[in-house]
N, C-alpha and C positions, 0 to 999 in steps of 0.2 A: 241130780240129773241136769237141772237147769244150769247149775254152775259149770258142769262139764261142757254143755252145749255152748256156753258163753266163751269158754277158753278155746274151744274148737273154732268158733267164728273169728275170734281175735287172731288166732294162728293163721287162719285162712287169709285174712286181710293182710297180715304181715307177709305171708308168702307171695301174695299178689303184688304188694308194694316192692318186695325184693326183686321179683321177676320183672316188673315194669322198669325198675331202676337199672337192672342188668340190660334190658333191651335198649333203654335210652343211652346207656354207656356205650353199647355196641354201635348204635346209630350215630353217636357223637352229639356235641352241643348244637343248639339252634342259634345261628348267628345271622345278622342282617347282611344282605348282599345285593348286588346289582346284576341285571342281565346286560350283556354287551350288545349294543345296537348300532346301526348305521343311521346317521342323521346329519343335517347341515351343521356347520360349525364356523364361527367367526372368531378370529384372533384379534384382540385389541390391546392397545397400550393406553393406560389411563394416567392422566397427569393434570396439573393445575398450572395455568398461565395467566397472562394479563393482556388486555387489549392495547395495541400500539398502532400509531399511524405509520404508513409506509415510509414516510420521512418527515422530519421536522426542520423548520427554518428558525434559526436564532437571529433576531433582529437587534442590531446595536446602532450606535452613533459613530459616524466617521470623524466628527469634530467635537471639540469641547464646548459645552454650553449649558445653560440652565433651562430646565423643562418649563415651558410656558403652558402647554396644553397636552393632555393625554386623551385622545379621542376614542379609544377602544377599551374594552375590558374583557375578562375571561368569558369565553363562550361566543363572542361576536364572530360572525363570518366576514371575511374580507376578500377583496379582489385586488389584482395587481394595480398599483397606482393609488389605492386608498390611503389617505393620510392617517397615520397611526399616532404621531406625536409631533409637536412643534417646539423648537428650542430657540432661545435668545443667545446670540453670539455677537457682542458689541464689537469685538476686534475684527470680525469678518465683515461687518457692515461698514466699518471705517475703512478697511482695505478696499472695498468695492468703490466707495466714494472717492478715495484717493486715485484709483486707477481710472475712473471716469473723468476726474478733473485733469489728469495728465493727458488723456486723449483729447479732451476739449481744448486744453491749452495748445496742443499740437495743431489741431484743426483751425482754431480761431485766432491764434496769436503767432505761434512759431512759424507756421507755414506762410501766412501773409507777410510776415517780416522777411522771411527768406526770399519771397517773390519780389518784394520791394528792393531788397539789397541787390538782387540780380538785375533788375531794371536800372538801378543806379550805376552798377558796375558796367553794364553794357553801354550806358550813356557816356560814362567817362572814357571807355575804350573808343567810342566813335569820335569823341572830341580829340583824344590823343592822336588818332589817325589823321584827322583833318589838320591838326597842327603839324604833323610830320610832312604832309603834302605842301603846306604853305612854306615851310622852311626849306624843303627841297627846291621849290621854285626860286626862293630868294637866294639860296646858296648857289644855284646855277647862274644867277645874275650877279653873283659876288656882292650881294647886298648885305649879307650877314656872314659872321665867321662860321667856319666849319664846326666849331665846338657847339654852337647853338643847335645845329642839326643833330649832332650826336645826343644832346640832351633830350630833344624831342623823341628821337628813336628809343632812348632808354625809358622815357615816360610811357611810350606806347607799350613796351614790353611789360612794365609794371601793371598797366591798366588791363592788358590782356590776361595776365595771371590772376588778377583780382576778379575779373569777369568769369574766368573758368572755375575758380573756387566758389563763387556765388552760384554758378549754374549747377555745380555738383551738390551744393547744400540744398538748393531748391528741389533738385530731382530726388534727393534722399527723403524729402518731406512731402513729395507728391502723393496723392491718393493711391493706395495699394502697394506702396513701396515699403521696404523693411521697417522703417521707423514707425509708420502707422500700423503695420501688421503686428509689430511687437506690442504696441500700445493696446490695440484691440485684443490681443491674446491675454494681456494682463487683466483687462476688464472681464473677459470670458472666464478666466481662471478664478477671479474673485467672485463672479456670479455663481460659478459652479460650487465653490466652497460655501457660499451663503445658502445655496439651494439645499445643501446637506443638512441644514437646520430643520428642514421639513422632512421628517422620516416617513417614508411610504412603504407599503407592502410590495414585495417583489413577486409573491406567489399567492395563489388563491388558497384559502384554508380557514381554519378555526383557531382563534387565539386561545392558547392553553394557559399561559402564565404572563403576568406583568410584574416588572421589577423596578418601575420608575413612577414617580408621582410629581405633579407640578411643584416647582421649587427645588427639585433635586438637581445637583450638579452632576452631569454625566460626561464621560470621557470615552475615547475610542477603546474598544476591547471589552466594554461592559455590556452584558446582554440585558436589553430592556424588555423585550417581549419574545415569546416562543410561539410559533405558529405551526400547527399540524397541517400539512398539505392535504388538499382535497384529492381523493383517489381511493384506491383499494385500502381496506383496513386489514390489519394483520393481528394474529394472536401469537404472542411470544411465549414459548413454553420451554422451561428447563427440564429435559428428560434425563433419567438415570442412564449413565453410559452403557449399562448392560443391555439396553434396548437398541443399541446402534445396529446390531446385525439384522434386525427386522424392519428398520425404518428405511423409507425410500421416498424420493421426490414424487409427488403426484398422488400419494395415498389419501383417501378421503378421511375426513374427521367430523365427528358430531360435537358441537360446542354448546355448553349450557352456562349462561351467566348466573352467578350466584344470586344476583338481585332479581332475575327473571327466570326461575327454574322451569316454568311452564312454557317457555318459548325457545326451544332449541333452534340452532341454525347450523347450516353446513359450512365447511371449510375444507381446504386441501393443503397438504404439505408442499410448501414452495421453497424452503431453504433448510439445510442442515449445516450447522456450523462446522468448519473444518478442524476445530480444536475442541478439547475438553477442558472444562474448568477444573484445575487440579485441587482446588480447595473444597468444592462441593461434589466432585465426581459426576458432573452433569454436562450434557451437551445441549446447546440452545437450538431449537427448531422454530420455524415460523410457518404458520398456516394462513393462507390468504382467504379471506371471507368472500364467498361468491356474491352474495347479496347482503349488504350491511343493514341489519335491523336499525330502526330509528332509535331504539332505546340504548344502543351501545354508547359507552363513554370511554374516554381515554383512561387507561390503567384499571379498568374493571377486572375483577377476578372471574376467570372462566375455567370451568372444568372441561377437559377435552378427552374424547375417546377416538384415538386414531386407529383405523382399521388396517392392520398389517398383514392380514391373510384371510382367505375364505375358502371353504370347501362346500360344494353342493351336497356331497354325501361322504361321510367319513366314519370309520369305526371309532367310537368314542367310549370313554368310561369316565365316571365322576372323578373329580380331582382328589377327593379324600380316600379313594381306593388305591392311590399311587404313593409309593415311597420313592421319591426321586433320588436316583443315584448321581446323575449329572444332568445337564440340560437336554441331553438327547436320549437318555435311558431312564427306566424306572423299574421297580419291582412291585409285585402285587401277589395276592393269594388267589389262585385259580382253583375252583372247585370242580373236580372231575371224578365221576363215579362215586360221589359221596366222600371224597377225600381231598384235603387241602394240599395244593401243590404250589411251591414258590416258583413264580415265573418272572423272568426278566423280559421287558418289552421295550420296543423302540417308540419314541414319541415324535409327533409331528406338531401341528398347530395346537396352541393352548388357548382355550376360551376361558370365560369367567368362571364357569362351573364344571366344564368338561374338557378333556384333552384327547386329541387324536392319537390313536395307536396305529403305527404303520407296520408293525411286525410283532407277532407273538400272540394275537388273539383273533377270533373269528366272531361274527355276529351270532348270537345265541349262547355264547359262553357265559358262565356265571363267575363273578368275582366277589370276594368279601368286601363289605363296605369299609372296613377298617384295615388299612395296609399294615398296621402294627398289632393286629389281633394276636392274642396269647394262644397260638396254636403252633404245632410243629409239623414239619414235613411228613405227609402221609397220614396225619390224624383224620379220623372220621368227623365230618361236620355236616350239618343240615343248614341249607340256605333259606333264610326268611327274607322274602322280597321287600326291599326298602325303596322309598320314593326319593330319588336324588334331588328333586326340586325342593322337597321339604327339608332336606338336610343341608341345602346350599346356603341357607340364611339369606343375607343381602349381598348378592354377588356384585352389585353395582358400586359398592363402596371400596375405594382403593385400600390395599393392605398396608402400604408403607409409602411415605413421601420420598421424592417428589413424584414418582411414577411407579405403577405396579403392572407388570405384564403378567396377566393371569390367563 
């Protein structure tokens, strides 16, 4: 009797299990899913770049010489006119001495000699004129031959010509005349060339690199120092070209230096390159830093989040619920009346964890968490609410270099 009761109990349990299994089969499997909601959404482009000065000045020498002094080093701040380096150029010093000697000779020797020659020529001309007058008087009295008068007249002509030549020579050497002006110009040119041996800063900025040391022979065309101009600081970022359609001048960005992750700072897109690098498939953008932090250094690595779109309220679904067909459409599993329905939706902004759906869904709809779930059109399913935040992992990490628009 007990044996029969045992078999009856087992059979009852089996029947209950079969019935429960049949009910569960009719109701469908329990799968994780999300409720469609309306919420704020921000679309960003994530990339990595480097700090760069707005412009850099390359300082070189305009003359050939040997470095005597280098008065700055990397990191020094300089102002226009500050001495950066001093050269020794013996040939330029000799040329200046030669030009000065030529000017001194003109002023102290050649000019006085010309003045003396003019006085002498004028005296000879006066003497020749007096001699002509005497001989004319004697010739009228028939005291001398006419030939002697002609000789006096000829001597006067020669004296007058010599005096005119002396006058022209003295005038050419007078102060402010072409000869002296040319001599002074040669002195000024030699001084200007020698002044180039003192290399000065032309702009205010910070010394980035130095490429010369005392004793080095430098020539025109060689970069001795590089100076980052004072002013706005920029972050240079190579973006994947697929992000071009969402990038625009003026978009805000949040920057985080790898060396100072706890001190983010604001920037704004100020430049988008007109061409794409064909080797890397990237386009360079520049972000101007509004208020440059003290810790920023040239060529620092910086992570950048550029805000390319914002919605105060948008119908969104978690990204893992979408099977993207193209950049503007996607497919998902919509659960209606306990059955799975494949639904194509239109996409809008894309955030790090959620994407805006502009057509195909309404707030309150339920979708399966896995866009590739092993179900078929019309299958019965039961939705088990899932937390999208827990499934998102670490959304702040870029998916692929150099930029990931998520």
